gemmi code that builds the backbone of each chain (N, CA, C; Angstrom):
import gemmi

chains = {
    "A": [
        ("MET", (248.915, 14.299, 236.440), (249.592, 14.979, 235.321), (249.122, 16.429, 235.232)),
        ("LYS", (250.059, 17.316, 235.204), (249.717, 18.730, 234.990), (250.372, 19.161, 233.690)),
        ("ASP", (249.565, 19.534, 232.755), (250.127, 19.844, 231.457), (249.271, 20.933, 230.814)),
        ("ASP", (249.833, 22.156, 230.795), (249.042, 23.290, 230.327), (248.668, 23.183, 228.866)),
        ("SER", (249.603, 22.679, 228.032), (249.295, 22.625, 226.613), (248.223, 21.565, 226.349)),
        ("ALA", (248.272, 20.471, 227.122), (247.234, 19.445, 226.977), (245.887, 20.022, 227.371)),
        ("LEU", (245.875, 20.749, 228.505), (244.607, 21.320, 228.965), (244.047, 22.304, 227.940)),
        ("SER", (244.915, 23.194, 227.429), (244.359, 24.199, 226.520), (243.875, 23.551, 225.220)),
        ("SER", (244.568, 22.531, 224.732), (244.063, 21.946, 223.489), (242.795, 21.132, 223.762)),
        ("PHE", (242.682, 20.562, 224.960), (241.437, 19.872, 225.325), (240.279, 20.863, 225.377)),
        ("LEU", (240.532, 22.042, 225.927), (239.481, 23.056, 226.032), (238.987, 23.486, 224.657)),
        ("VAL", (239.928, 23.657, 223.732), (239.539, 24.061, 222.379), (238.651, 22.977, 221.743)),
        ("GLN", (239.039, 21.725, 221.948), (238.226, 20.630, 221.413), (236.808, 20.654, 221.961)),
        ("LEU", (236.704, 20.942, 223.260), (235.390, 20.919, 223.904), (234.464, 21.975, 223.328)),
        ("VAL", (235.033, 23.153, 223.043), (234.204, 24.235, 222.521), (233.537, 23.799, 221.211)),
        ("PHE", (234.315, 23.095, 220.378), (233.759, 22.682, 219.089), (232.895, 21.425, 219.198)),
        ("LEU", (233.229, 20.616, 220.191), (232.515, 19.348, 220.351), (231.016, 19.557, 220.521)),
        ("ALA", (230.660, 20.635, 221.233), (229.253, 20.882, 221.526), (228.419, 20.972, 220.252)),
        ("PHE", (229.040, 21.430, 219.172), (228.265, 21.682, 217.962), (227.965, 20.415, 217.164)),
        ("VAL", (228.692, 19.348, 217.435), (228.430, 18.108, 216.691), (227.907, 16.972, 217.564)),
        ("SER", (227.771, 17.233, 218.886), (227.288, 16.137, 219.739), (225.771, 16.104, 219.729)),
        ("ILE", (225.214, 15.613, 218.642), (223.759, 15.500, 218.563), (223.350, 14.383, 219.505)),
        ("GLY", (222.599, 14.744, 220.539), (222.186, 13.728, 221.493), (222.940, 13.852, 222.796)),
        ("GLY", (223.689, 14.922, 222.945), (224.309, 15.203, 224.231), (225.640, 14.513, 224.426)),
        ("ILE", (226.079, 14.503, 225.661), (227.430, 14.050, 225.970), (227.629, 12.580, 225.610)),
        ("ASN", (226.581, 11.772, 225.730), (226.751, 10.352, 225.415), (226.994, 10.112, 223.936)),
        ("ALA", (226.614, 11.075, 223.106), (226.927, 10.971, 221.684), (228.354, 11.434, 221.415)),
        ("ALA", (228.917, 12.195, 222.349), (230.252, 12.768, 222.133), (231.358, 11.899, 222.722)),
        ("VAL", (230.970, 10.886, 223.494), (231.980, 10.066, 224.171), (232.980, 9.406, 223.209)),
        ("PRO", (232.535, 8.857, 222.059), (233.536, 8.261, 221.156), (234.586, 9.273, 220.689)),
        ("GLU", (234.164, 10.513, 220.438), (235.122, 11.524, 220.011), (236.063, 11.901, 221.165)),
        ("LEU", (235.498, 12.036, 222.359), (236.343, 12.301, 223.537), (237.378, 11.190, 223.685)),
        ("HIS", (236.904, 9.946, 223.539), (237.796, 8.795, 223.673), (238.904, 8.837, 222.624)),
        ("ARG", (238.516, 9.166, 221.401), (239.480, 9.226, 220.298), (240.581, 10.255, 220.607)),
        ("GLN", (240.146, 11.434, 221.054), (241.105, 12.503, 221.329), (241.942, 12.220, 222.578)),
        ("VAL", (241.254, 11.821, 223.643), (241.893, 11.765, 224.956), (242.727, 10.492, 225.126)),
        ("VAL", (242.239, 9.375, 224.592), (242.948, 8.100, 224.757), (243.774, 7.756, 223.513)),
        ("ASP", (243.110, 7.705, 222.348), (243.782, 7.181, 221.149), (244.861, 8.120, 220.618)),
        ("ILE", (244.537, 9.404, 220.483), (245.461, 10.316, 219.813), (246.473, 10.916, 220.791)),
        ("ASN", (245.968, 11.492, 221.891), (246.870, 12.246, 222.769), (247.407, 11.465, 223.967)),
        ("HIS", (246.801, 10.308, 224.248), (247.241, 9.477, 225.380), (247.272, 10.247, 226.696)),
        ("TRP", (246.298, 11.118, 226.889), (246.215, 11.827, 228.168), (245.711, 10.894, 229.261)),
        ("LEU", (244.853, 9.965, 228.886), (244.307, 8.998, 229.829), (244.494, 7.598, 229.249)),
        ("SER", (244.599, 6.614, 230.145), (244.602, 5.226, 229.675), (243.148, 4.792, 229.414)),
        ("GLU", (243.027, 3.712, 228.676), (241.703, 3.136, 228.415), (240.946, 2.919, 229.736)),
        ("GLN", (241.689, 2.397, 230.724), (241.089, 2.100, 232.034), (240.598, 3.369, 232.723)),
        ("GLN", (241.445, 4.413, 232.724), (241.041, 5.664, 233.374), (239.806, 6.250, 232.708)),
        ("PHE", (239.800, 6.203, 231.374), (238.670, 6.768, 230.646), (237.384, 6.026, 231.007)),
        ("THR", (237.471, 4.696, 231.023), (236.288, 3.887, 231.361), (235.836, 4.176, 232.796)),
        ("ASP", (236.799, 4.301, 233.714), (236.454, 4.626, 235.104), (235.744, 5.981, 235.184)),
        ("PHE", (236.294, 6.967, 234.491), (235.684, 8.305, 234.522), (234.266, 8.261, 233.962)),
        ("PHE", (234.116, 7.492, 232.886), (232.778, 7.378, 232.292), (231.807, 6.768, 233.301)),
        ("ALA", (232.272, 5.720, 233.989), (231.415, 5.037, 234.970), (231.043, 5.976, 236.109)),
        ("ILE", (232.033, 6.719, 236.603), (231.773, 7.640, 237.715), (230.772, 8.715, 237.278)),
        ("ALA", (230.969, 9.245, 236.071), (230.089, 10.308, 235.579), (228.658, 9.816, 235.444)),
        ("ASN", (228.497, 8.530, 235.085), (227.149, 7.989, 234.925), (226.509, 7.639, 236.250)),
        ("ALA", (227.333, 7.180, 237.198), (226.777, 6.739, 238.478), (226.498, 7.922, 239.391)),
        ("ALA", (227.334, 8.960, 239.299), (227.156, 10.104, 240.183), (225.870, 10.841, 239.818)),
        ("PRO", (225.189, 11.360, 240.849), (224.009, 12.167, 240.549), (224.449, 13.389, 239.759)),
        ("GLY", (223.564, 13.901, 238.952), (223.938, 15.089, 238.177), (224.229, 14.717, 236.744)),
        ("PRO", (224.609, 15.707, 235.973), (224.734, 15.492, 234.533), (225.930, 14.602, 234.182)),
        ("ASN", (225.782, 13.838, 233.108), (226.848, 12.929, 232.690), (228.050, 13.646, 232.110)),
        ("LEU", (227.917, 14.966, 231.880), (229.068, 15.694, 231.341), (230.183, 15.782, 232.375)),
        ("LEU", (229.908, 15.237, 233.568), (230.934, 15.130, 234.607), (232.199, 14.455, 234.080)),
        ("ILE", (232.072, 13.618, 233.055), (233.257, 12.954, 232.500), (234.251, 14.000, 232.005)),
        ("VAL", (233.724, 15.074, 231.439), (234.574, 16.146, 230.929), (235.248, 16.878, 232.091)),
        ("THR", (234.484, 17.077, 233.175), (235.040, 17.698, 234.377), (236.201, 16.862, 234.922)),
        ("LEU", (236.005, 15.541, 234.935), (237.043, 14.647, 235.469), (238.292, 14.658, 234.593)),
        ("ILE", (238.102, 14.666, 233.277), (239.264, 14.719, 232.380), (239.982, 16.054, 232.579)),
        ("GLY", (239.222, 17.133, 232.709), (239.802, 18.452, 232.960), (240.607, 18.453, 234.247)),
        ("TYR", (240.072, 17.777, 235.271), (240.781, 17.696, 236.552), (242.086, 16.947, 236.386)),
        ("GLN", (242.037, 15.868, 235.627), (243.233, 15.069, 235.385), (244.319, 15.892, 234.695)),
        ("LEU", (243.903, 16.747, 233.769), (244.864, 17.523, 232.986), (245.329, 18.782, 233.701)),
        ("GLY", (244.474, 19.370, 234.531), (244.853, 20.662, 235.104), (244.299, 20.944, 236.484)),
        ("GLY", (244.049, 19.910, 237.285), (243.577, 20.122, 238.644), (242.222, 20.809, 238.685)),
        ("ALA", (241.972, 21.546, 239.775), (240.666, 22.170, 239.966), (240.369, 23.192, 238.869)),
        ("VAL", (241.405, 23.950, 238.477), (241.210, 24.943, 237.410), (240.819, 24.226, 236.118)),
        ("GLY", (241.500, 23.128, 235.830), (241.192, 22.346, 234.632), (239.769, 21.825, 234.661)),
        ("ALA", (239.329, 21.379, 235.828), (237.976, 20.843, 235.960), (236.939, 21.920, 235.651)),
        ("LEU", (237.131, 23.096, 236.228), (236.187, 24.197, 236.003), (236.214, 24.660, 234.554)),
        ("ALA", (237.442, 24.821, 234.044), (237.574, 25.329, 232.678), (236.964, 24.364, 231.672)),
        ("ALA", (237.182, 23.061, 231.874), (236.646, 22.073, 230.940), (235.122, 22.085, 230.953)),
        ("THR", (234.549, 22.170, 232.157), (233.096, 22.198, 232.274), (232.529, 23.427, 231.559)),
        ("ALA", (233.180, 24.573, 231.793), (232.711, 25.811, 231.165), (232.869, 25.748, 229.644)),
        ("ALA", (233.991, 25.179, 229.187), (234.246, 25.129, 227.741), (233.197, 24.275, 227.035)),
        ("LEU", (232.729, 23.231, 227.719), (231.718, 22.378, 227.102), (230.342, 23.030, 227.185)),
        ("CYS", (230.048, 23.675, 228.338), (228.678, 24.140, 228.595), (228.339, 25.460, 227.925)),
        ("THR", (229.294, 26.361, 227.848), (228.953, 27.692, 227.356), (228.369, 27.665, 225.937)),
        ("PRO", (229.061, 27.042, 224.970), (228.462, 27.028, 223.631), (227.124, 26.301, 223.617)),
        ("THR", (227.026, 25.190, 224.374), (225.790, 24.423, 224.410), (224.638, 25.267, 224.930)),
        ("CYS", (224.914, 26.007, 226.026), (223.855, 26.816, 226.629), (223.394, 27.903, 225.667)),
        ("LEU", (224.357, 28.565, 225.032), (223.995, 29.629, 224.092), (223.192, 29.062, 222.927)),
        ("LEU", (223.698, 27.930, 222.406), (223.048, 27.289, 221.271), (221.615, 26.899, 221.634)),
        ("THR", (221.470, 26.272, 222.818), (220.157, 25.822, 223.263), (219.218, 27.010, 223.425)),
        ("TYR", (219.766, 28.091, 223.987), (218.935, 29.266, 224.230), (218.347, 29.787, 222.923)),
        ("PHE", (219.211, 29.904, 221.896), (218.727, 30.471, 220.639), (217.874, 29.475, 219.849)),
        ("ILE", (218.287, 28.211, 219.886), (217.537, 27.229, 219.105), (216.180, 26.947, 219.735)),
        ("ALA", (216.123, 26.929, 221.071), (214.860, 26.622, 221.745), (213.763, 27.588, 221.306)),
        ("HIS", (214.111, 28.856, 221.158), (213.131, 29.849, 220.707), (212.620, 29.522, 219.312)),
        ("ALA", (213.570, 29.330, 218.390), (213.201, 29.051, 217.007), (212.436, 27.728, 216.925)),
        ("TRP", (212.893, 26.762, 217.737), (212.312, 25.412, 217.718), (210.833, 25.470, 218.094)),
        ("GLU", (210.522, 26.241, 219.111), (209.143, 26.369, 219.572), (208.309, 27.109, 218.516)),
        ("ARG", (208.902, 28.120, 217.941), (208.188, 28.962, 216.998), (207.829, 28.199, 215.721)),
        ("PHE", (208.741, 27.335, 215.285), (208.507, 26.596, 214.037), (208.094, 25.154, 214.315)),
        ("LYS", (207.359, 24.970, 215.409), (207.052, 23.627, 215.878), (206.435, 22.753, 214.787)),
        ("ASP", (205.581, 23.340, 213.976), (204.872, 22.540, 212.984), (205.425, 22.704, 211.575)),
        ("ALA", (206.539, 23.412, 211.434), (207.116, 23.610, 210.107), (207.706, 22.292, 209.607)),
        ("PRO", (207.481, 21.971, 208.318), (207.988, 20.697, 207.776), (209.499, 20.556, 207.908)),
        ("LEU", (210.212, 21.668, 207.752), (211.677, 21.571, 207.835), (212.112, 21.184, 209.246)),
        ("ARG", (211.427, 21.755, 210.234), (211.767, 21.437, 211.618), (211.524, 19.958, 211.885)),
        ("ILE", (210.408, 19.455, 211.369), (210.089, 18.036, 211.555), (211.134, 17.166, 210.857)),
        ("ALA", (211.576, 17.599, 209.670), (212.591, 16.842, 208.934), (213.921, 16.853, 209.685)),
        ("ILE", (214.264, 17.999, 210.282), (215.529, 18.078, 211.023), (215.502, 17.099, 212.190)),
        ("GLN", (214.377, 17.104, 212.914), (214.285, 16.197, 214.055), (214.327, 14.737, 213.603)),
        ("ALA", (213.544, 14.418, 212.573), (213.520, 13.030, 212.086), (214.881, 12.602, 211.573)),
        ("GLY", (215.614, 13.549, 210.993), (216.919, 13.227, 210.429), (218.010, 13.084, 211.467)),
        ("LEU", (217.883, 13.807, 212.591), (218.959, 13.783, 213.584), (218.833, 12.627, 214.581)),
        ("VAL", (217.579, 12.223, 214.868), (217.413, 11.164, 215.872), (218.147, 9.868, 215.501)),
        ("PRO", (218.054, 9.394, 214.233), (218.797, 8.160, 213.910), (220.300, 8.304, 214.126)),
        ("ILE", (220.852, 9.473, 213.856), (222.294, 9.671, 214.048), (222.623, 9.587, 215.536)),
        ("THR", (221.757, 10.191, 216.359), (221.939, 10.084, 217.808), (221.947, 8.621, 218.247)),
        ("VAL", (221.005, 7.837, 217.711), (220.942, 6.417, 218.061), (222.270, 5.736, 217.720)),
        ("GLY", (222.784, 6.002, 216.522), (224.047, 5.398, 216.110), (225.198, 5.799, 217.020)),
        ("LEU", (225.205, 7.073, 217.429), (226.307, 7.567, 218.266), (226.238, 7.014, 219.691)),
        ("VAL", (225.022, 6.946, 220.243), (224.879, 6.391, 221.594), (225.249, 4.907, 221.582)),
        ("ALA", (224.847, 4.204, 220.518), (225.218, 2.789, 220.392), (226.733, 2.653, 220.261)),
        ("ALA", (227.369, 3.592, 219.561), (228.831, 3.564, 219.420), (229.494, 3.744, 220.784)),
        ("THR", (228.939, 4.643, 221.606), (229.466, 4.832, 222.954), (229.323, 3.539, 223.758)),
        ("ALA", (228.145, 2.922, 223.680), (227.926, 1.666, 224.404), (228.952, 0.626, 223.974)),
        ("TYR", (229.207, 0.541, 222.671), (230.153, -0.445, 222.138), (231.572, -0.185, 222.658)),
        ("LEU", (231.992, 1.077, 222.608), (233.354, 1.410, 223.037), (233.573, 1.146, 224.526)),
        ("ILE", (232.595, 1.552, 225.336), (232.740, 1.355, 226.774), (232.622, -0.139, 227.108)),
        ("ALA", (231.726, -0.831, 226.414), (231.553, -2.262, 226.683), (232.841, -3.022, 226.379)),
        ("ARG", (233.540, -2.616, 225.322), (234.786, -3.300, 224.961), (235.789, -3.249, 226.112)),
        ("ALA", (235.811, -2.116, 226.826), (236.749, -1.987, 227.941), (236.171, -2.551, 229.236)),
        ("ALA", (234.855, -2.404, 229.419), (234.269, -2.718, 230.732), (233.795, -4.158, 230.853)),
        ("ASP", (233.284, -4.724, 229.773), (232.672, -6.050, 229.884), (233.673, -7.146, 229.564)),
        ("GLN", (234.616, -7.327, 230.493), (235.692, -8.305, 230.271), (235.370, -9.657, 230.883)),
        ("SER", (234.334, -9.731, 231.695), (233.998, -11.014, 232.326), (232.518, -11.303, 232.089)),
        ("ILE", (232.152, -12.562, 232.310), (230.744, -12.931, 232.151), (229.889, -12.170, 233.154)),
        ("ALA", (230.428, -11.988, 234.378), (229.680, -11.255, 235.401), (229.411, -9.820, 234.953)),
        ("ALA", (230.437, -9.190, 234.318), (230.260, -7.803, 233.870), (229.215, -7.726, 232.762)),
        ("VAL", (229.250, -8.688, 231.846), (228.251, -8.712, 230.772), (226.856, -8.878, 231.372)),
        ("ALA", (226.762, -9.744, 232.389), (225.469, -9.966, 233.042), (224.971, -8.686, 233.704)),
        ("ILE", (225.881, -7.947, 234.330), (225.486, -6.680, 234.966), (224.985, -5.689, 233.914)),
        ("SER", (225.701, -5.608, 232.783), (225.267, -4.713, 231.706), (223.864, -5.099, 231.229)),
        ("ALA", (223.665, -6.389, 231.010), (222.372, -6.850, 230.505), (221.272, -6.575, 231.525)),
        ("ALA", (221.564, -6.848, 232.803), (220.557, -6.635, 233.845), (220.221, -5.151, 233.971)),
        ("THR", (221.248, -4.294, 233.933), (220.996, -2.849, 234.052), (220.187, -2.350, 232.866)),
        ("ALA", (220.540, -2.836, 231.674), (219.795, -2.432, 230.478), (218.327, -2.826, 230.625)),
        ("ALA", (218.079, -4.048, 231.095), (216.703, -4.532, 231.242), (215.949, -3.722, 232.293)),
        ("ILE", (216.614, -3.456, 233.429), (215.957, -2.679, 234.501), (215.626, -1.273, 234.004)),
        ("ALA", (216.590, -0.646, 233.323), (216.372, 0.742, 232.881), (215.335, 0.799, 231.762)),
        ("TYR", (215.272, -0.262, 230.951), (214.361, -0.220, 229.815), (212.938, -0.607, 230.212)),
        ("PHE", (212.832, -1.673, 231.004), (211.500, -2.245, 231.238), (210.844, -1.814, 232.540)),
        ("THR", (211.614, -1.338, 233.505), (210.999, -1.033, 234.799), (211.134, 0.458, 235.113)),
        ("ARG", (210.464, 0.852, 236.189), (210.577, 2.229, 236.641), (211.563, 2.352, 237.792)),
        ("ILE", (212.255, 1.273, 238.074), (213.259, 1.311, 239.147), (214.368, 2.279, 238.734)),
        ("HIS", (214.779, 3.120, 239.664), (215.831, 4.090, 239.330), (217.145, 3.357, 239.069)),
        ("PRO", (217.845, 3.708, 237.959), (219.087, 3.002, 237.616), (220.159, 3.096, 238.704)),
        ("LEU", (220.003, 4.082, 239.587), (220.980, 4.213, 240.671), (221.049, 2.935, 241.518)),
        ("TRP", (219.921, 2.240, 241.653), (219.918, 0.980, 242.413), (220.778, -0.063, 241.701)),
        ("ALA", (220.672, -0.085, 240.368), (221.503, -1.024, 239.602), (222.977, -0.664, 239.761)),
        ("PHE", (223.256, 0.630, 239.754), (224.642, 1.070, 239.936), (225.164, 0.656, 241.315)),
        ("ALA", (224.316, 0.838, 242.336), (224.733, 0.490, 243.700), (225.014, -1.006, 243.803)),
        ("ALA", (224.110, -1.816, 243.231), (224.292, -3.262, 243.287), (225.554, -3.665, 242.521)),
        ("ALA", (225.756, -3.048, 241.349), (226.923, -3.382, 240.515), (228.214, -3.006, 241.227)),
        ("ALA", (228.215, -1.841, 241.878), (229.416, -1.406, 242.603), (229.692, -2.352, 243.758)),
        ("ALA", (228.624, -2.779, 244.461), (228.798, -3.692, 245.609), (229.375, -5.034, 245.137)),
        ("LEU", (228.827, -5.555, 244.029), (229.340, -6.815, 243.491), (230.821, -6.676, 243.098)),
        ("GLY", (231.139, -5.540, 242.463), (232.519, -5.307, 242.057), (233.438, -5.165, 243.258)),
        ("PHE", (232.943, -4.437, 244.260), (233.751, -4.205, 245.459), (234.050, -5.532, 246.161)),
        ("ALA", (233.080, -6.433, 246.121), (233.259, -7.745, 246.748), (234.146, -8.665, 245.908)),
        ("GLY", (234.582, -8.165, 244.744), (235.489, -8.949, 243.917), (234.789, -9.987, 243.052)),
        ("LEU", (233.489, -9.770, 242.822), (232.721, -10.794, 242.094), (232.609, -10.506, 240.597)),
        ("VAL", (233.083, -9.318, 240.139), (232.901, -8.992, 238.720), (234.172, -9.321, 237.941)),
    ],
    "B": [
        ("MET", (245.051, 2.789, 243.994), (243.648, 2.463, 244.247), (243.563, 1.038, 244.803)),
        ("SER", (242.750, 0.854, 245.834), (242.629, -0.474, 246.437), (241.914, -1.417, 245.481)),
        ("ARG", (242.070, -2.713, 245.750), (241.455, -3.686, 244.864), (239.929, -3.582, 244.916)),
        ("GLY", (239.402, -3.313, 246.137), (237.957, -3.205, 246.284), (237.376, -2.068, 245.462)),
        ("SER", (237.986, -0.876, 245.559), (237.400, 0.247, 244.813), (237.621, 0.077, 243.312)),
        ("ALA", (238.732, -0.551, 242.910), (238.914, -0.839, 241.486), (237.817, -1.788, 241.011)),
        ("GLY", (237.514, -2.795, 241.825), (236.436, -3.733, 241.495), (235.096, -3.024, 241.420)),
        ("GLY", (234.877, -2.103, 242.370), (233.637, -1.333, 242.357), (233.478, -0.562, 241.064)),
        ("LEU", (234.584, 0.010, 240.578), (234.531, 0.770, 239.322), (234.241, -0.141, 238.129)),
        ("VAL", (234.782, -1.360, 238.170), (234.479, -2.307, 237.089), (232.974, -2.584, 237.057)),
        ("GLY", (232.401, -2.791, 238.249), (230.958, -3.013, 238.328), (230.180, -1.818, 237.808)),
        ("LEU", (230.605, -0.623, 238.217), (229.929, 0.604, 237.776), (230.011, 0.758, 236.253)),
        ("SER", (231.189, 0.455, 235.691), (231.350, 0.578, 234.235), (230.377, -0.339, 233.519)),
        ("ALA", (230.264, -1.567, 234.035), (229.359, -2.533, 233.406), (227.923, -2.031, 233.481)),
        ("ALA", (227.543, -1.445, 234.621), (226.188, -0.913, 234.759), (225.978, 0.275, 233.815)),
        ("ALA", (227.013, 1.098, 233.665), (226.899, 2.262, 232.777), (226.665, 1.814, 231.338)),
        ("VAL", (227.305, 0.732, 230.938), (227.071, 0.185, 229.598), (225.604, -0.203, 229.440)),
        ("GLY", (225.059, -0.845, 230.482), (223.653, -1.245, 230.438), (222.734, -0.047, 230.254)),
        ("LEU", (223.054, 1.036, 230.969), (222.236, 2.248, 230.878), (222.270, 2.820, 229.453)),
        ("LEU", (223.450, 2.778, 228.838), (223.582, 3.266, 227.462), (222.763, 2.414, 226.491)),
        ("ILE", (222.813, 1.102, 226.709), (222.060, 0.211, 225.824), (220.573, 0.513, 225.924)),
        ("SER", (220.085, 0.729, 227.155), (218.658, 1.016, 227.302), (218.324, 2.373, 226.680)),
        ("MET", (219.270, 3.315, 226.769), (219.041, 4.634, 226.163), (218.933, 4.511, 224.639)),
        ("ALA", (219.855, 3.751, 224.047), (219.805, 3.544, 222.591), (218.510, 2.835, 222.222)),
        ("GLY", (218.104, 1.880, 223.059), (216.862, 1.140, 222.804), (215.642, 2.054, 222.828)),
        ("LYS", (215.596, 2.922, 223.851), (214.446, 3.828, 223.975), (214.378, 4.802, 222.806)),
        ("LEU", (215.550, 5.160, 222.279), (215.573, 6.088, 221.148), (215.168, 5.388, 219.857)),
        ("ILE", (215.514, 4.104, 219.756), (215.340, 3.440, 218.470), (213.918, 2.915, 218.286)),
        ("VAL", (213.229, 2.601, 219.378), (211.895, 2.009, 219.240), (210.899, 2.906, 218.480)),
        ("PRO", (210.831, 4.209, 218.821), (209.915, 5.062, 218.036), (210.283, 5.109, 216.548)),
        ("LEU", (211.573, 4.941, 216.242), (211.992, 4.982, 214.839), (211.458, 3.786, 214.062)),
        ("LEU", (211.199, 2.695, 214.776), (210.771, 1.477, 214.095), (209.321, 1.563, 213.647)),
        ("GLN", (208.624, 2.603, 214.143), (207.223, 2.726, 213.766), (207.037, 3.590, 212.524)),
        ("GLY", (207.890, 4.582, 212.363), (207.690, 5.510, 211.253), (208.429, 5.093, 210.008)),
        ("ARG", (209.320, 5.946, 209.552), (210.074, 5.648, 208.340), (211.258, 4.792, 208.733)),
        ("ARG", (211.010, 3.502, 208.703), (211.921, 2.550, 209.301), (213.264, 2.479, 208.573)),
        ("ILE", (213.209, 2.317, 207.251), (214.447, 2.009, 206.527), (215.466, 3.151, 206.575)),
        ("PRO", (215.093, 4.382, 206.193), (216.110, 5.439, 206.275), (216.616, 5.647, 207.693)),
        ("SER", (215.730, 5.540, 208.697), (216.170, 5.719, 210.083), (217.250, 4.708, 210.434)),
        ("LEU", (216.982, 3.437, 210.138), (217.937, 2.390, 210.511), (219.228, 2.515, 209.717)),
        ("VAL", (219.100, 2.908, 208.446), (220.300, 3.051, 207.617), (221.210, 4.144, 208.187)),
        ("PHE", (220.628, 5.300, 208.551), (221.462, 6.385, 209.063), (222.028, 6.050, 210.441)),
        ("ALA", (221.239, 5.366, 211.275), (221.754, 4.952, 212.588), (222.933, 3.998, 212.399)),
        ("LEU", (222.783, 3.075, 211.455), (223.838, 2.084, 211.219), (225.106, 2.734, 210.671)),
        ("ILE", (224.933, 3.666, 209.733), (226.115, 4.346, 209.178), (226.855, 5.093, 210.291)),
        ("ALA", (226.087, 5.812, 211.145), (226.729, 6.565, 212.232), (227.486, 5.614, 213.161)),
        ("PHE", (226.866, 4.471, 213.472), (227.500, 3.509, 214.368), (228.789, 2.947, 213.771)),
        ("VAL", (228.706, 2.501, 212.531), (229.874, 1.892, 211.885), (231.003, 2.918, 211.763)),
        ("ALA", (230.657, 4.138, 211.345), (231.681, 5.168, 211.133), (232.399, 5.512, 212.435)),
        ("VAL", (231.631, 5.640, 213.525), (232.223, 6.120, 214.776), (232.776, 4.973, 215.626)),
        ("ALA", (232.024, 3.878, 215.740), (232.454, 2.794, 216.636), (233.487, 1.888, 215.974)),
        ("LEU", (233.261, 1.513, 214.717), (234.139, 0.518, 214.088), (235.266, 1.165, 213.303)),
        ("LEU", (234.958, 2.194, 212.519), (236.007, 2.830, 211.714), (236.748, 3.910, 212.505)),
        ("ARG", (236.185, 4.296, 213.660), (236.784, 5.305, 214.532), (237.054, 6.618, 213.788)),
        ("LEU", (236.119, 7.003, 212.948), (236.265, 8.273, 212.239), (235.940, 9.428, 213.185)),
        ("PRO", (236.506, 10.607, 212.927), (236.210, 11.762, 213.785), (234.718, 12.126, 213.721)),
        ("LEU", (234.186, 12.502, 214.876), (232.760, 12.823, 214.984), (232.378, 13.987, 214.063)),
        ("TYR", (233.305, 14.936, 213.941), (232.991, 16.132, 213.148), (232.656, 15.747, 211.713)),
        ("GLY", (233.531, 14.979, 211.096), (233.306, 14.570, 209.719), (232.022, 13.766, 209.573)),
        ("VAL", (231.812, 12.863, 210.518), (230.644, 11.978, 210.430), (229.360, 12.786, 210.532)),
        ("VAL", (229.276, 13.631, 211.570), (228.035, 14.375, 211.794), (227.809, 15.418, 210.699)),
        ("LEU", (228.877, 16.141, 210.347), (228.689, 17.228, 209.382), (228.393, 16.706, 207.974)),
        ("SER", (228.774, 15.464, 207.680), (228.421, 14.943, 206.365), (227.108, 14.154, 206.410)),
        ("LEU", (226.882, 13.453, 207.512), (225.699, 12.593, 207.589), (224.416, 13.377, 207.890)),
        ("ALA", (224.501, 14.343, 208.812), (223.291, 15.049, 209.244), (222.573, 15.766, 208.088)),
        ("PRO", (223.282, 16.521, 207.251), (222.557, 17.188, 206.163), (221.894, 16.196, 205.206)),
        ("VAL", (222.576, 15.078, 204.931), (221.995, 14.078, 204.026), (220.746, 13.477, 204.656)),
        ("SER", (220.856, 13.128, 205.949), (219.739, 12.519, 206.653), (218.537, 13.471, 206.696)),
        ("VAL", (218.790, 14.726, 207.065), (217.699, 15.704, 207.122), (217.085, 15.880, 205.726)),
        ("ALA", (217.928, 15.916, 204.700), (217.425, 16.095, 203.337), (216.528, 14.926, 202.930)),
        ("VAL", (216.928, 13.721, 203.293), (216.119, 12.548, 202.952), (214.746, 12.635, 203.613)),
        ("PHE", (214.722, 12.991, 204.907), (213.441, 13.066, 205.604), (212.599, 14.245, 205.110)),
        ("TRP", (213.271, 15.299, 204.720), (212.580, 16.468, 204.161), (211.906, 16.084, 202.859)),
        ("TRP", (212.648, 15.376, 202.018), (212.157, 14.981, 200.707), (211.009, 13.984, 200.835)),
        ("ARG", (211.138, 13.048, 201.777), (210.098, 12.042, 201.969), (208.882, 12.615, 202.673)),
        ("GLY", (209.062, 13.654, 203.461), (207.979, 14.204, 204.252), (207.064, 15.143, 203.460)),
        ("ARG", (207.517, 15.548, 202.292), (206.729, 16.531, 201.564), (205.431, 15.962, 201.020)),
    ],
}
model = gemmi.Model(1)
for chain_id, residues in chains.items():
    chain = gemmi.Chain(chain_id)
    for i, (resn, *xyz) in enumerate(residues, 1):
        res = gemmi.Residue()
        res.name, res.seqid = resn, gemmi.SeqId(i, " ")
        for name, pos in zip(("N", "CA", "C"), xyz):
            atom = gemmi.Atom()
            atom.name, atom.element = name, gemmi.Element(name[0])
            atom.pos, atom.b_iso = gemmi.Position(*pos), 0.0
            res.add_atom(atom)
        chain.add_residue(res)
    model.add_chain(chain)
structure = gemmi.Structure()
structure.add_model(model)
structure.setup_entities()
């Protein structure tokens, strides 16, 4: 699909998204899903879940999901523009906040901001897990893979990429 | 897309869910040691608002974050 108006409105959303995604891209996934799948129907539920999976499995930052959606909407230009639209405000924000953050390391307000934002991040990341699980965990095998990956990533030092490789192999063999 | 690569993506999606669960777990464990109740309440509100009620992230974060920070500020003094 090539659709300039879809791409430009997606880009505008991305610029603002950076300011409310406390906890990074994984906190922003429910909003991306709402805009891209529920409201605008740019992607199907399946495509969105696939893009999310690819972005998580591929080496590099998980914001790749935004690059993939940009590619879907506007080819290579869309991919680049979407990545830039998401990263530029984030980078600027991080640059300015990092300075202040270090300077006020022991200030009570800074501690309160951090304590206040972490629970919201937890809720948002859990919301992302719930939304993706609803689409991805359709079989007992898929639920088992999710549980096993969660356990490996939480309890061991094994790199999650091994879990991804095993999960992809099982899926490729038609076992999921 | 071939059936094999579609199956591979299903497997990858399931693994990605697992990674998210472990991420949420790693974030939540330190919260259980400190000010447990407000932390869990705000995490739960964010989850319900975004995952179940499907409210826009902007409204949720811009209304919840100041309240949450204010609560921790008030309790931390």
